[in-house]
N, C-alpha and C positions, 0 to 999 in steps of 0.2 A: 574386559568391557574399560568404555573409558572412565572418565575422569565423575563423581557423583557430585554435587551441590545440594546442598540442604539449605533452607531461607528458614530460621526459625522467627517464627510471627505469631508473640502469644497478646493476649488482647489486656491483661492485666495491668500495662507499665503504670505508674505512680505518677511519672508525669506528666505521660499522653496516654489516657485510656485509650483504647482499642485503636491507636496509632496506625495497623497496617492497613485499616480501612481508610484513613484519612484521603480527602480526594489532594492533589497535584496536577493543576493543569489538566484536569478532564481524565486522571486517571489514578487509581490508587495507590498509597506506597508498597505495597507487595508485588501490586501488577508491574509495576516500574521494574519492582526487582529481579522479578521473575525474567522479565525481559532481559534484563543484563546480563542475567547468568544464561540463558538460552542465547547469547550473543559469542559467548565464551567459545571457540573453535574445541572440536573432541571431545568435548563435554557428551555422557552418554544419558544421563538423566538430570533432572531437575525437580526438587520435590520442598514443597512447603511445609515444614514439620508445626503445628498448631495443638492450640489448647480451647479453640475459640470454633463452631461450629457454623458460625455465621463466614468466618474467614475460609473454611473449606470450603463453603459453599462457594463464596466468590472467586474463588480459585478456579474450581471445576469450569464458573459459569466463561472463563477467558481459553478454556482448554488446558490451565495448567493440574499439574499432578497433588493433591495437596494429603497430609496423613493427619489423622487424629493421632497426640502422641501423651502419652503420661505424663503427670507432673517432675520437672527439672530445674536443677539449679541454674542453668544456662544455655546457652545456644551450642556450647560444643557438647554436653552431655545429649540436649535434644536430638544432634546429629549422630552420634552415637549409637544411641536407641533406634534411629532409623536404619541405618547399617544392618546393626543385628538383627532388628525385628523383621526384615528384608530377605536376610542372609547374604548379605551383597561384599563383595572382596573386592571393591574397585581400588586401581592404584591411588589415585588420591581420592579425599575426603575432604572438602573445602564447606565450610558455615559461613556462610555469605549473611550477615544483618538485613533483616526484613526492612530496614529502613534506609539501605548502602543504596539511595537511587541516586547519587550524585559520583557514586564509585565506579571508574571507566572497567569496561567488560577486559579490557589489557591488563588491570591490576589484580584482576583475578586471575588471570592466565598467568601471570607474572609467578604468582604464590604460587600456583600447581608446578610453577617451573624451578619453582623454591626443593618443592618436596621431592620433584623426577631428577633434579639436577641439572647445572648448566655448566658452559664454559670457564665459568671464574670457582666456580663452590663444587664439590659432590653432595649426591642427594643427600636427603635429611628426612628426620621424622616428621618435623615440623616447619612450617612455616607462614611468614606474614611479608606487608608490603609497608613500605612505607615512603613519605614525599619529605623534601625536605624546606624547610622553613626559611626564609631570608631575606633580607632587605623588608619591603612593604607587608608582603605576606606574614612574615616574624610580627612587626610589628603590630598588626590585624589581630593577628592571634593573641598577641599578649596584651592588646586591651579586652579581648574577650574573655580572658580569664580572670582579668583585673574587675570585670564585672559580677564577679563569683561563680560563672556556670561551669557545672560539671562536664558539657560537653566539650572532648577533642583530645588527645593522646599522644602523648609523646614518649618515645624512646630512645635510650643511649646503646650503642653499639659495641662489640670490641672490635680487633683490627680483622677481625672475619666475618663480620657484617653478622654477628650470635647478637641475639637480644640478650643486653646485662640487665634492662629492668625497664618496665612500663610504668608512667604516670600521669595521672589528670594534673600534677602539676606540671610547669615549663622546665623539662630538664635536656641540658643541663644549668645549673646556674653560671651565668655569664659574669665571672669577676673579671675576665679580660675578654677582649672581642676574639672571635677564632684566626686561625690561620689563614691568609687571604685565598679565596676561593671554597671554603667549605662551610656550610649550612650553619648559621648559631644553634638548627635543631631541626631534628626530622620528626614529621608527624606519622601517624602509626593509622593505617585505614583499617578498620575495626572487619577483617576478612582473616580465617586460618584454614590452612590447607596443612592435611595430615595423613600419615599412610593409614590404612583401615585399621591397621594391626595397634598403631601409634592411639589413633585416636578412642582404641575400646580401655586401651590403656589408661587413657585421660583421665575416662570415667570413672576408673575403678580407683583413682587416688582419691585421697582424703581431700576436701576441701583444706585452704589455708588463709592465716592471719592477714597476709598482705592482702591476697585474692578478695578477701571480706571488707577489707580497711580501705581499699583502693575501689573494689567495685568493678575488677579486672581479672576476667576468668582467664585470660592467657597467664597470670603470675600463677597459678597453681601450677603451670606445669616447669618453669621456672624456681619456684620453689622449692620442688621434688627434685632439681637436679637435673632437669634436662635441658636441653639444647633446642632452641629455634632461630631458624633462616631467618634472617629479615632479607627483603629483596630490594634494594633502594631504586627507585623510580624517580625520572626527570620531574620537576612541578607539571602540572597538564595545566594546558592553556585554562579550562574550564577551572573555575575554584572545588576546591572539596569542602563540603560543610554538612554537619549533623544535623539532623533531626531529630532532637532530643526532648523540643518542648512545641506547642503548638505554634507558639509566635515564630519557629526556626522554618514553620512552611512559607512565609511572607520571604525570607532570605534567599530559600531554595526557588522561588517561583520568581524574583528576580534574576538569580543567575542563568536559569535555563531561559528568561526571554531575551537576558542582554548577549550569550555565548549559544545559547541553542540545544536541541535536544542532543546530538550527536556527543559524544563524549570527547 
């Protein structure tokens, strides 16, 4: 079979309760994310993993597949449960956040390629993607963080583009400007691709201190000494924005109005 995409969509977010069913330009967030997942070439199956009967019923209403899952600590654990519960062994399992309504399908495809391997690197157990922050995009991100917002994550990488650390802080600290042509930072996009075996291994690992303190599930993988490949992407023409608070919907609305629905 081809890759499996699991969309965790829980109802109990403290910052934005029942977020998956929030409306954005006539569609719910979970419906938009599902359509992005379905647009990824070669994907065999897309499953919304939820703790809410209302969300599951809504997904079924537009022809999607939804599965009620037991309590899980994060999206990767929920995705691992889905694959194991259904007895699936796809080449890649993707955890695509249920509010990833501005993430291009090409970014999901790139994360899948990060696991399968490319001309630039060997196959990996786990992969994710990041876009450069430079110039006006970097300045806007820093201003956003200066308002005390938790949304938005940066990643620092080694020379092989493997993640060294992810943080809600803007990393690296710029004591001096980067060399010409290099971005000031890399913004992580919240999706993760694993081999089926690696994802089950992730779910068996104990939660870790930095994972808890930063609130970033991918740090568990790094803290246990595992490697995560980061696939650098060009800065997309349409801005990336996280929907973490109800007021973020207005920002997403403006982005879609100005740049259109297509990625």
